[in-house]
PQR file with spaces between the fields and no chain letter, atoms N, CA, C, O and H, PARSE charges and radii, in Angstrom:
ATOM       1  N    MET     1      30.084   -8.316  -17.307 -0.4000 1.5000
ATOM       2  CA   MET     1      28.754   -7.858  -17.747 -0.0000 2.0000
ATOM       3  C    MET     1      28.608   -7.072  -18.534  0.5500 1.7000
ATOM       4  O    MET     1      29.329   -6.105  -18.293 -0.5500 1.4000
ATOM       5  N    LYS     2      28.005   -6.948  -19.435 -0.4000 1.5000
ATOM       6  CA   LYS     2      27.477   -5.879  -20.401 -0.0000 2.0000
ATOM       7  C    LYS     2      26.587   -4.740  -19.755  0.5500 1.7000
ATOM       8  O    LYS     2      25.905   -5.042  -18.776 -0.5500 1.4000
ATOM       9  H    LYS     2      27.419   -7.734  -19.631  0.4000 1.0000
ATOM      10  N    THR     3      26.555   -3.525  -20.218 -0.4000 1.5000
ATOM      11  CA   THR     3      25.955   -2.527  -19.781 -0.0000 2.0000
ATOM      12  C    THR     3      24.274   -2.877  -19.778  0.5500 1.7000
ATOM      13  O    THR     3      23.438   -2.764  -18.882 -0.5500 1.4000
ATOM      14  H    THR     3      27.109   -3.279  -21.014  0.4000 1.0000
ATOM      15  N    GLU     4      24.174   -3.327  -21.120 -0.4000 1.5000
ATOM      16  CA   GLU     4      22.568   -3.818  -21.243 -0.0000 2.0000
ATOM      17  C    GLU     4      22.095   -5.040  -20.199  0.5500 1.7000
ATOM      18  O    GLU     4      20.908   -5.276  -19.976 -0.5500 1.4000
ATOM      19  H    GLU     4      24.853   -3.419  -21.848  0.4000 1.0000
ATOM      20  N    GLU     5      23.073   -5.692  -19.665 -0.4000 1.5000
ATOM      21  CA   GLU     5      22.747   -6.424  -18.712 -0.0000 2.0000
ATOM      22  C    GLU     5      22.460   -5.955  -17.221  0.5500 1.7000
ATOM      23  O    GLU     5      21.498   -6.406  -16.601 -0.5500 1.4000
ATOM      24  H    GLU     5      24.038   -5.500  -19.847  0.4000 1.0000
ATOM      25  N    TYR     6      23.412   -4.952  -16.630 -0.4000 1.5000
ATOM      26  CA   TYR     6      22.790   -4.178  -15.953 -0.0000 2.0000
ATOM      27  C    TYR     6      21.581   -3.888  -15.928  0.5500 1.7000
ATOM      28  O    TYR     6      20.852   -4.136  -14.967 -0.5500 1.4000
ATOM      29  H    TYR     6      24.194   -4.586  -17.134  0.4000 1.0000
ATOM      30  N    ILE     7      21.158   -3.236  -17.148 -0.4000 1.5000
ATOM      31  CA   ILE     7      20.167   -2.377  -17.348 -0.0000 2.0000
ATOM      32  C    ILE     7      18.912   -3.390  -16.946  0.5500 1.7000
ATOM      33  O    ILE     7      18.010   -3.075  -16.170 -0.5500 1.4000
ATOM      34  H    ILE     7      21.751   -3.034  -17.929  0.4000 1.0000
ATOM      35  N    ALA     8      19.010   -4.455  -17.512 -0.4000 1.5000
ATOM      36  CA   ALA     8      17.873   -5.397  -17.504 -0.0000 2.0000
ATOM      37  C    ALA     8      17.852   -5.908  -15.985  0.5500 1.7000
ATOM      38  O    ALA     8      16.771   -6.011  -15.407 -0.5500 1.4000
ATOM      39  H    ALA     8      19.742   -4.712  -18.143  0.4000 1.0000
ATOM      40  N    LEU     9      18.906   -6.187  -15.425 -0.4000 1.5000
ATOM      41  CA   LEU     9      18.852   -6.677  -13.853 -0.0000 2.0000
ATOM      42  C    LEU     9      18.260   -5.432  -12.863  0.5500 1.7000
ATOM      43  O    LEU     9      17.708   -5.640  -11.782 -0.5500 1.4000
ATOM      44  H    LEU     9      19.784   -6.104  -15.895  0.4000 1.0000
ATOM      45  N    GLY    10      18.454   -4.317  -13.361 -0.4000 1.5000
ATOM      46  CA   GLY    10      18.061   -3.413  -12.389 -0.0000 2.0000
ATOM      47  C    GLY    10      16.396   -3.102  -12.521  0.5500 1.7000
ATOM      48  O    GLY    10      15.625   -2.950  -11.573 -0.5500 1.4000
ATOM      49  H    GLY    10      18.903   -4.149  -14.239  0.4000 1.0000
ATOM      50  N    THR    11      16.058   -3.050  -13.986 -0.4000 1.5000
ATOM      51  CA   THR    11      14.795   -3.313  -14.379 -0.0000 2.0000
ATOM      52  C    THR    11      14.243   -4.508  -13.747  0.5500 1.7000
ATOM      53  O    THR    11      13.159   -4.316  -13.198 -0.5500 1.4000
ATOM      54  H    THR    11      16.684   -3.173  -14.756  0.4000 1.0000
ATOM      55  N    LEU    12      14.637   -5.501  -13.693 -0.4000 1.5000
ATOM      56  CA   LEU    12      13.862   -6.817  -13.263 -0.0000 2.0000
ATOM      57  C    LEU    12      13.856   -6.489  -11.590  0.5500 1.7000
ATOM      58  O    LEU    12      12.750   -6.563  -11.056 -0.5500 1.4000
ATOM      59  H    LEU    12      15.518   -5.657  -14.139  0.4000 1.0000
ATOM      60  N    ILE    13      14.921   -6.159  -10.797 -0.4000 1.5000
ATOM      61  CA   ILE    13      14.523   -5.531   -9.723 -0.0000 2.0000
ATOM      62  C    ILE    13      13.766   -4.857   -9.183  0.5500 1.7000
ATOM      63  O    ILE    13      13.306   -5.011   -8.052 -0.5500 1.4000
ATOM      64  H    ILE    13      15.820   -6.099  -11.230  0.4000 1.0000
ATOM      65  N    THR    14      13.451   -3.630  -10.306 -0.4000 1.5000
ATOM      66  CA   THR    14      12.454   -2.537   -9.690 -0.0000 2.0000
ATOM      67  C    THR    14      10.931   -3.137   -9.897  0.5500 1.7000
ATOM      68  O    THR    14      10.013   -2.983   -9.092 -0.5500 1.4000
ATOM      69  H    THR    14      13.825   -3.505  -11.225  0.4000 1.0000
ATOM      70  N    VAL    15      10.853   -3.884  -11.202 -0.4000 1.5000
ATOM      71  CA   VAL    15       9.708   -4.578  -11.243 -0.0000 2.0000
ATOM      72  C    VAL    15       8.909   -5.502  -10.111  0.5500 1.7000
ATOM      73  O    VAL    15       7.707   -5.466   -9.848 -0.5500 1.4000
ATOM      74  H    VAL    15      11.599   -4.009  -11.856  0.4000 1.0000
ATOM      75  N    ILE    16       9.993   -6.382   -9.491 -0.4000 1.5000
ATOM      76  CA   ILE    16       9.672   -7.114   -8.472 -0.0000 2.0000
ATOM      77  C    ILE    16       9.620   -6.552   -6.984  0.5500 1.7000
ATOM      78  O    ILE    16       9.085   -7.114   -6.028 -0.5500 1.4000
ATOM      79  H    ILE    16      10.970   -6.411   -9.704  0.4000 1.0000
ATOM      80  N    ALA    17      10.395   -5.119   -6.981 -0.4000 1.5000
ATOM      81  CA   ALA    17      10.010   -4.442   -5.895 -0.0000 2.0000
ATOM      82  C    ALA    17       8.656   -3.754   -6.093  0.5500 1.7000
ATOM      83  O    ALA    17       8.044   -3.400   -5.085 -0.5500 1.4000
ATOM      84  H    ALA    17      10.829   -4.662   -7.757  0.4000 1.0000
ATOM      85  N    SER    18       8.161   -3.544   -7.253 -0.4000 1.5000
ATOM      86  CA   SER    18       6.879   -2.692   -7.254 -0.0000 2.0000
ATOM      87  C    SER    18       6.080   -3.411   -6.862  0.5500 1.7000
ATOM      88  O    SER    18       5.260   -3.099   -5.998 -0.5500 1.4000
ATOM      89  H    SER    18       8.658   -3.831   -8.072  0.4000 1.0000
ATOM      90  N    ALA    19       6.175   -4.879   -7.592 -0.4000 1.5000
ATOM      91  CA   ALA    19       4.753   -5.639   -7.353 -0.0000 2.0000
ATOM      92  C    ALA    19       5.002   -6.063   -5.686  0.5500 1.7000
ATOM      93  O    ALA    19       3.983   -6.078   -4.996 -0.5500 1.4000
ATOM      94  H    ALA    19       6.841   -5.132   -8.293  0.4000 1.0000
ATOM      95  N    LEU    20       5.879   -6.293   -5.238 -0.4000 1.5000
ATOM      96  CA   LEU    20       6.017   -6.478   -3.671 -0.0000 2.0000
ATOM      97  C    LEU    20       5.270   -5.617   -3.019  0.5500 1.7000
ATOM      98  O    LEU    20       4.322   -6.115   -2.412 -0.5500 1.4000
ATOM      99  H    LEU    20       6.707   -6.281   -5.799  0.4000 1.0000
ATOM     100  N    ALA    21       5.448   -4.110   -2.937 -0.4000 1.5000
ATOM     101  CA   ALA    21       5.026   -2.920   -2.387 -0.0000 2.0000
ATOM     102  C    ALA    21       3.171   -3.055   -2.977  0.5500 1.7000
ATOM     103  O    ALA    21       2.202   -2.898   -2.235 -0.5500 1.4000
ATOM     104  H    ALA    21       6.218   -3.706   -3.430  0.4000 1.0000
ATOM     105  N    LEU    22       3.132   -3.288   -4.046 -0.4000 1.5000
ATOM     106  CA   LEU    22       1.577   -3.222   -4.358 -0.0000 2.0000
ATOM     107  C    LEU    22       0.850   -4.495   -3.399  0.5500 1.7000
ATOM     108  O    LEU    22      -0.200   -4.228   -2.815 -0.5500 1.4000
ATOM     109  H    LEU    22       3.919   -3.415   -4.649  0.4000 1.0000
ATOM     110  N    VAL    23       1.325   -5.585   -3.295 -0.4000 1.5000
ATOM     111  CA   VAL    23       0.830   -6.565   -2.443 -0.0000 2.0000
ATOM     112  C    VAL    23       0.548   -6.045   -1.084  0.5500 1.7000
ATOM     113  O    VAL    23      -0.544   -6.025   -0.516 -0.5500 1.4000
ATOM     114  H    VAL    23       2.178   -5.802   -3.770  0.4000 1.0000
ATOM     115  N    ILE    24       2.032   -5.503   -0.515 -0.4000 1.5000
ATOM     116  CA   ILE    24       1.754   -5.285    0.693 -0.0000 2.0000
ATOM     117  C    ILE    24       0.797   -3.916    0.911  0.5500 1.7000
ATOM     118  O    ILE    24       0.243   -3.862    2.009 -0.5500 1.4000
ATOM     119  H    ILE    24       2.919   -5.519   -0.976  0.4000 1.0000
ATOM     120  N    LYS    25       0.606   -3.073    0.206 -0.4000 1.5000
ATOM     121  CA   LYS    25      -0.609   -1.869    0.116 -0.0000 2.0000
ATOM     122  C    LYS    25      -1.770   -2.774    0.236  0.5500 1.7000
ATOM     123  O    LYS    25      -2.387   -2.505    1.266 -0.5500 1.4000
ATOM     124  H    LYS    25       1.056   -3.117   -0.686  0.4000 1.0000
ATOM     125  N    GLN    26      -2.355   -3.848   -0.498 -0.4000 1.5000
ATOM     126  CA   GLN    26      -3.555   -4.266   -0.584 -0.0000 2.0000
ATOM     127  C    GLN    26      -3.599   -4.673    0.614  0.5500 1.7000
ATOM     128  O    GLN    26      -4.695   -4.350    1.071 -0.5500 1.4000
ATOM     129  H    GLN    26      -1.853   -4.067   -1.335  0.4000 1.0000
ATOM     130  N    VAL    27      -2.825   -5.355    1.569 -0.4000 1.5000
ATOM     131  CA   VAL    27      -2.640   -6.216    2.604 -0.0000 2.0000
ATOM     132  C    VAL    27      -2.988   -5.205    3.787  0.5500 1.7000
ATOM     133  O    VAL    27      -3.764   -5.521    4.689 -0.5500 1.4000
ATOM     134  H    VAL    27      -1.934   -5.617    1.198  0.4000 1.0000
ATOM     135  N    GLU    28      -2.421   -4.091    3.725 -0.4000 1.5000
ATOM     136  CA   GLU    28      -2.649   -3.053    4.774 -0.0000 2.0000
ATOM     137  C    GLU    28      -4.134   -2.888    4.749  0.5500 1.7000
ATOM     138  O    GLU    28      -4.792   -2.915    5.789 -0.5500 1.4000
ATOM     139  H    GLU    28      -1.791   -3.834    2.992  0.4000 1.0000
ATOM     140  N    GLN    29      -4.797   -2.677    3.283 -0.4000 1.5000
ATOM     141  CA   GLN    29      -6.010   -1.862    3.506 -0.0000 2.0000
ATOM     142  C    GLN    29      -7.105   -3.163    3.314  0.5500 1.7000
ATOM     143  O    GLN    29      -8.294   -2.897    3.135 -0.5500 1.4000
ATOM     144  H    GLN    29      -4.263   -2.656    2.438  0.4000 1.0000
ATOM     145  N    SER    30      -6.833   -3.994    3.341 -0.4000 1.5000
ATOM     146  CA   SER    30      -7.708   -5.436    3.552 -0.0000 2.0000
ATOM     147  C    SER    30      -8.183   -5.193    4.940  0.5500 1.7000
ATOM     148  O    SER    30      -7.475   -4.606    5.758 -0.5500 1.4000
ATOM     149  H    SER    30      -5.867   -4.209    3.487  0.4000 1.0000
ATOM     150  N    ARG    31      -9.705   -5.760    5.291 -0.4000 1.5000
ATOM     151  CA   ARG    31     -10.105   -5.903    6.291 -0.0000 2.0000
ATOM     152  C    ARG    31     -10.019   -7.162    6.938  0.5500 1.7000
ATOM     153  O    ARG    31     -10.428   -7.263    8.095 -0.5500 1.4000
ATOM     154  H    ARG    31     -10.280   -6.237    4.626  0.4000 1.0000
ATOM     155  N    CYS    32      -9.435   -8.341    6.210 -0.4000 1.5000
ATOM     156  CA   CYS    32      -9.226   -9.776    6.820 -0.0000 2.0000
ATOM     157  C    CYS    32      -8.546   -9.811    7.898  0.5500 1.7000
ATOM     158  O    CYS    32      -7.723   -8.949    8.208 -0.5500 1.4000
ATOM     159  H    CYS    32      -9.102   -8.259    5.271  0.4000 1.0000
ATOM     160  N    THR    33      -8.812  -10.765    8.540 -0.4000 1.5000
ATOM     161  CA   THR    33      -8.147  -10.874   10.323 -0.0000 2.0000
ATOM     162  C    THR    33      -7.181  -12.120   10.030  0.5500 1.7000
ATOM     163  O    THR    33      -6.473  -12.345   11.012 -0.5500 1.4000
ATOM     164  H    THR    33      -9.480  -11.466    8.288  0.4000 1.0000
ATOM     165  N    HIS    34      -6.986  -12.862    9.121 -0.4000 1.5000
ATOM     166  CA   HIS    34      -6.264  -13.948    8.718 -0.0000 2.0000
ATOM     167  C    HIS    34      -5.915  -14.245    7.364  0.5500 1.7000
ATOM     168  O    HIS    34      -6.741  -14.725    6.588 -0.5500 1.4000
ATOM     169  H    HIS    34      -7.561  -12.679    8.324  0.4000 1.0000
ATOM     170  N    ILE    35      -4.464  -13.927    6.961 -0.4000 1.5000
ATOM     171  CA   ILE    35      -4.036  -13.900    5.623 -0.0000 2.0000
ATOM     172  C    ILE    35      -2.970  -14.840    5.573  0.5500 1.7000
ATOM     173  O    ILE    35      -2.007  -14.866    6.339 -0.5500 1.4000
ATOM     174  H    ILE    35      -3.792  -13.537    7.591  0.4000 1.0000
ATOM     175  N    LYS    36      -3.222  -15.683    4.534 -0.4000 1.5000
ATOM     176  CA   LYS    36      -2.335  -16.452    4.028 -0.0000 2.0000
ATOM     177  C    LYS    36      -2.059  -16.460    2.723  0.5500 1.7000
ATOM     178  O    LYS    36      -2.920  -16.660    1.866 -0.5500 1.4000
ATOM     179  H    LYS    36      -4.005  -15.661    3.912  0.4000 1.0000
ATOM     180  N    CYS    37      -0.350  -16.155    2.383 -0.4000 1.5000
ATOM     181  CA   CYS    37      -0.074  -15.780    1.242 -0.0000 2.0000
ATOM     182  C    CYS    37       1.277  -16.247    0.474  0.5500 1.7000
ATOM     183  O    CYS    37       2.220  -15.742    1.083 -0.5500 1.4000
ATOM     184  H    CYS    37       0.349  -15.992    3.079  0.4000 1.0000
ATOM     185  N    CYS    38       1.702  -16.954   -0.538 -0.4000 1.5000
ATOM     186  CA   CYS    38       2.769  -17.733   -0.739 -0.0000 2.0000
ATOM     187  C    CYS    38       3.667  -18.145    0.480  0.5500 1.7000
ATOM     188  O    CYS    38       4.840  -17.831    0.687 -0.5500 1.4000
ATOM     189  H    CYS    38       0.936  -17.365   -1.033  0.4000 1.0000
ATOM     190  N    GLY    39       2.829  -18.925    1.237 -0.4000 1.5000
ATOM     191  CA   GLY    39       3.637  -19.771    2.461 -0.0000 2.0000
ATOM     192  C    GLY    39       3.812  -18.971    3.572  0.5500 1.7000
ATOM     193  O    GLY    39       4.356  -19.422    4.580 -0.5500 1.4000
ATOM     194  H    GLY    39       1.877  -19.180    1.069  0.4000 1.0000
ATOM     195  N    LEU    40       3.393  -17.776    3.501 -0.4000 1.5000
ATOM     196  CA   LEU    40       3.369  -16.772    4.898 -0.0000 2.0000
ATOM     197  C    LEU    40       2.037  -17.074    5.278  0.5500 1.7000
ATOM     198  O    LEU    40       1.177  -17.390    4.456 -0.5500 1.4000
ATOM     199  H    LEU    40       2.951  -17.409    2.682  0.4000 1.0000
ATOM     200  N    ASP    41       1.762  -16.951    6.984 -0.4000 1.5000
ATOM     201  CA   ASP    41       0.430  -16.869    7.598 -0.0000 2.0000
ATOM     202  C    ASP    41       0.596  -15.682    8.831  0.5500 1.7000
ATOM     203  O    ASP    41       1.427  -15.492    9.719 -0.5500 1.4000
ATOM     204  H    ASP    41       2.461  -16.694    7.652  0.4000 1.0000
ATOM     205  N    CYS    42      -0.657  -14.992    8.388 -0.4000 1.5000
ATOM     206  CA   CYS    42      -0.653  -13.751    9.571 -0.0000 2.0000
ATOM     207  C    CYS    42      -1.974  -13.554   10.087  0.5500 1.7000
ATOM     208  O    CYS    42      -2.900  -13.347    9.303 -0.5500 1.4000
ATOM     209  H    CYS    42      -1.332  -15.146    7.667  0.4000 1.0000
ATOM     210  N    ASP    43      -2.168  -13.599   11.397 -0.4000 1.5000
ATOM     211  CA   ASP    43      -3.171  -12.967   12.047 -0.0000 2.0000
ATOM     212  C    ASP    43      -2.883  -11.545   12.655  0.5500 1.7000
ATOM     213  O    ASP    43      -1.819  -11.171   13.148 -0.5500 1.4000
ATOM     214  H    ASP    43      -1.416  -13.767   12.034  0.4000 1.0000
ATOM     215  N    ARG    44      -3.962  -10.883   12.530 -0.4000 1.5000
ATOM     216  CA   ARG    44      -3.949   -9.574   12.748 -0.0000 2.0000
ATOM     217  C    ARG    44      -4.888   -8.834   12.863  0.5500 1.7000
ATOM     218  O    ARG    44      -5.880   -9.115   12.190 -0.5500 1.4000
ATOM     219  H    ARG    44      -4.827  -11.187   12.130  0.4000 1.0000
ATOM     220  N    LYS    45      -4.930   -7.781   13.632 -0.4000 1.5000
ATOM     221  CA   LYS    45      -6.308   -6.931   13.984 -0.0000 2.0000
ATOM     222  C    LYS    45      -6.158   -5.964   12.889  0.5500 1.7000
ATOM     223  O    LYS    45      -5.022   -5.596   12.587 -0.5500 1.4000
ATOM     224  H    LYS    45      -4.124   -7.553   14.178  0.4000 1.0000
ATOM     225  N    PRO    46      -7.383   -5.426   12.142 -0.5600 1.5000
ATOM     226  CA   PRO    46      -7.484   -4.630   11.141  0.2800 2.0000
ATOM     227  C    PRO    46      -7.699   -2.999   12.058  0.5500 1.7000
ATOM     228  O    PRO    46      -8.317   -2.875   13.116 -0.5500 1.4000
ATOM     229  N    PRO    47      -7.105   -2.061   11.409 -0.5600 1.5000
ATOM     230  CA   PRO    47      -7.880   -0.732   11.880  0.2800 2.0000
ATOM     231  C    PRO    47      -8.834   -0.472   11.965  0.5500 1.7000
ATOM     232  O    PRO    47      -9.354   -0.620   10.859 -0.5500 1.4000
ATOM     233  N    PRO    48      -9.954    0.094   13.106 -0.5600 1.5000
ATOM     234  CA   PRO    48     -11.110    0.596   12.816  0.2800 2.0000
ATOM     235  C    PRO    48     -11.350    1.511   11.990  0.5500 1.7000
ATOM     236  O    PRO    48     -10.634    2.484   11.752 -0.5500 1.4000
ATOM     237  N    ASP    49     -12.698    1.152   11.363 -0.4000 1.5000
ATOM     238  CA   ASP    49     -13.092    2.224   10.320 -0.0000 2.0000
ATOM     239  C    ASP    49     -13.261    3.813   11.021  0.5500 1.7000
ATOM     240  O    ASP    49     -13.325    4.155   12.202 -0.5500 1.4000
ATOM     241  H    ASP    49     -13.279    0.361   11.557  0.4000 1.0000
ATOM     242  N    ASP    50     -13.300    4.602    9.758 -0.4000 1.5000
ATOM     243  CA   ASP    50     -13.248    5.829   10.316 -0.0000 2.0000
ATOM     244  C    ASP    50     -14.984    6.234   10.337  0.5500 1.7000
ATOM     245  O    ASP    50     -15.729    6.148    9.361 -0.5500 1.4000
ATOM     246  H    ASP    50     -13.248    4.324    8.799  0.4000 1.0000
ATOM     247  N    ILE    51     -15.377    6.699   11.749 -0.4000 1.5000
ATOM     248  CA   ILE    51     -16.768    7.148   11.977 -0.0000 2.0000
ATOM     249  C    ILE    51     -17.214    8.412   11.025  0.5500 1.7000
ATOM     250  O    ILE    51     -18.276    8.443   10.403 -0.5500 1.4000
ATOM     251  H    ILE    51     -14.771    6.769   12.541  0.4000 1.0000
ATOM     252  N    GLU    52     -16.325    9.339   11.019 -0.4000 1.5000
ATOM     253  CA   GLU    52     -16.758   10.641   10.505 -0.0000 2.0000
ATOM     254  C    GLU    52     -15.720   10.517    9.441  0.5500 1.7000
ATOM     255  O    GLU    52     -14.644    9.996    9.733 -0.5500 1.4000
ATOM     256  H    GLU    52     -15.462    9.315   11.525  0.4000 1.0000
ATOM     257  N    PRO    53     -15.987   11.025    8.023 -0.5600 1.5000
ATOM     258  CA   PRO    53     -15.370   11.328    7.153  0.2800 2.0000
ATOM     259  C    PRO    53     -14.307   12.349    7.296  0.5500 1.7000
ATOM     260  O    PRO    53     -14.502   13.329    8.015 -0.5500 1.4000
ATOM     261  N    ARG    54     -13.097   12.167    6.599 -0.4000 1.5000
ATOM     262  CA   ARG    54     -12.099   13.119    6.733 -0.0000 2.0000
ATOM     263  C    ARG    54     -12.396   14.511    5.721  0.5500 1.7000
ATOM     264  O    ARG    54     -12.592   14.436    4.508 -0.5500 1.4000
ATOM     265  H    ARG    54     -12.938   11.371    6.015  0.4000 1.0000
ATOM     266  N    ASN    55     -12.381   15.565    6.385 -0.4000 1.5000
ATOM     267  CA   ASN    55     -12.611   16.711    5.405 -0.0000 2.0000
ATOM     268  C    ASN    55     -11.132   17.612    5.371  0.5500 1.7000
ATOM     269  O    ASN    55     -10.890   18.472    6.217 -0.5500 1.4000
ATOM     270  H    ASN    55     -12.222   15.626    7.370  0.4000 1.0000
ATOM     271  N    ASN    56     -10.410   17.344    4.510 -0.4000 1.5000
ATOM     272  CA   ASN    56      -9.267   18.125    4.071 -0.0000 2.0000
ATOM     273  C    ASN    56      -9.341   19.202    3.517  0.5500 1.7000
ATOM     274  O    ASN    56      -8.244   19.720    3.307 -0.5500 1.4000
ATOM     275  H    ASN    56     -10.606   16.645    3.822  0.4000 1.0000
ATOM     276  N    ASN    57     -10.641   20.036    3.026 -0.4000 1.5000
ATOM     277  CA   ASN    57     -10.989   21.177    2.524 -0.0000 2.0000
ATOM     278  C    ASN    57     -11.040   22.306    3.743  0.5500 1.7000
ATOM     279  O    ASN    57     -12.137   22.543    4.249 -0.5500 1.4000
ATOM     280  H    ASN    57     -11.531   19.614    3.196  0.4000 1.0000
ATOM     281  N    ASN    58     -10.008   22.913    4.156 -0.4000 1.5000
ATOM     282  CA   ASN    58     -10.167   24.156    5.282 -0.0000 2.0000
ATOM     283  C    ASN    58     -11.040   25.306    4.839  0.5500 1.7000
ATOM     284  O    ASN    58     -11.454   26.006    5.763 -0.5500 1.4000
ATOM     285  H    ASN    58      -9.117   22.720    3.745  0.4000 1.0000
ATOM     286  N    ASN    59     -11.432   25.671    3.528 -0.4000 1.5000
ATOM     287  CA   ASN    59     -12.061   26.496    3.073 -0.0000 2.0000
ATOM     288  C    ASN    59     -13.658   26.336    3.712  0.5500 1.7000
ATOM     289  O    ASN    59     -14.324   27.366    3.615 -0.5500 1.4000
ATOM     290  H    ASN    59     -11.096   25.102    2.778  0.4000 1.0000
ATOM     291  N    ASN    60     -14.278   25.268    4.295 -0.4000 1.5000
ATOM     292  CA   ASN    60     -15.624   25.423    4.586 -0.0000 2.0000
ATOM     293  C    ASN    60     -15.824   26.004    6.293  0.5500 1.7000
ATOM     294  O    ASN    60     -16.913   26.310    6.777 -0.5500 1.4000
ATOM     295  H    ASN    60     -13.737   24.431    4.374  0.4000 1.0000
ATOM     296  N    THR    61     -14.344   26.064    7.104 -0.4000 1.5000
ATOM     297  CA   THR    61     -14.676   26.565    8.061 -0.0000 2.0000
ATOM     298  C    THR    61     -14.605   27.786    8.357  0.5500 1.7000
ATOM     299  O    THR    61     -14.618   28.197    9.517 -0.5500 1.4000
ATOM     300  H    THR    61     -13.459   25.815    6.711  0.4000 1.0000
ATOM     301  N    GLU    62     -14.531   28.433    7.442 -0.4000 1.5000
ATOM     302  CA   GLU    62     -14.405   29.924    7.274 -0.0000 2.0000
ATOM     303  C    GLU    62     -15.690   30.488    7.319  0.5500 1.7000
ATOM     304  O    GLU    62     -16.529   30.009    6.556 -0.5500 1.4000
ATOM     305  H    GLU    62     -14.521   28.099    6.499  0.4000 1.0000
ATOM     306  N    GLU    63     -16.115   31.708    8.301 -0.4000 1.5000
ATOM     307  CA   GLU    63     -17.361   32.317    8.257 -0.0000 2.0000
ATOM     308  C    GLU    63     -17.282   33.331    7.403  0.5500 1.7000
ATOM     309  O    GLU    63     -16.269   34.000    7.194 -0.5500 1.4000
ATOM     310  H    GLU    63     -15.433   32.097    8.921  0.4000 1.0000
ATOM     311  N    ASN    64     -18.668   33.509    6.738 -0.4000 1.5000
ATOM     312  CA   ASN    64     -18.903   34.854    6.015 -0.0000 2.0000
ATOM     313  C    ASN    64     -19.412   36.024    6.681  0.5500 1.7000
ATOM     314  O    ASN    64     -20.461   35.693    7.234 -0.5500 1.4000
ATOM     315  H    ASN    64     -19.490   32.966    6.907  0.4000 1.0000
ATOM     316  N    PRO    65     -19.162   37.219    6.881 -0.5600 1.5000
ATOM     317  CA   PRO    65     -20.000   38.115    7.401  0.2800 2.0000
ATOM     318  C    PRO    65     -21.254   38.379    7.028  0.5500 1.7000
ATOM     319  O    PRO    65     -21.903   39.245    7.615 -0.5500 1.4000
């Protein structure tokens, strides 16, 4: 194989892996309990919704004298 063919093969593998990662990420964020995709079938229990919004800003916890 030539060097260009290795580069093309590596690029193809990277694109396919990225697309698969995006599909998995969407399934994780989905609220569906029954998922069918590409011949695969999955019944799952989605995680519960957060009741309280997360506060990542710790500056609001300081008290001013």
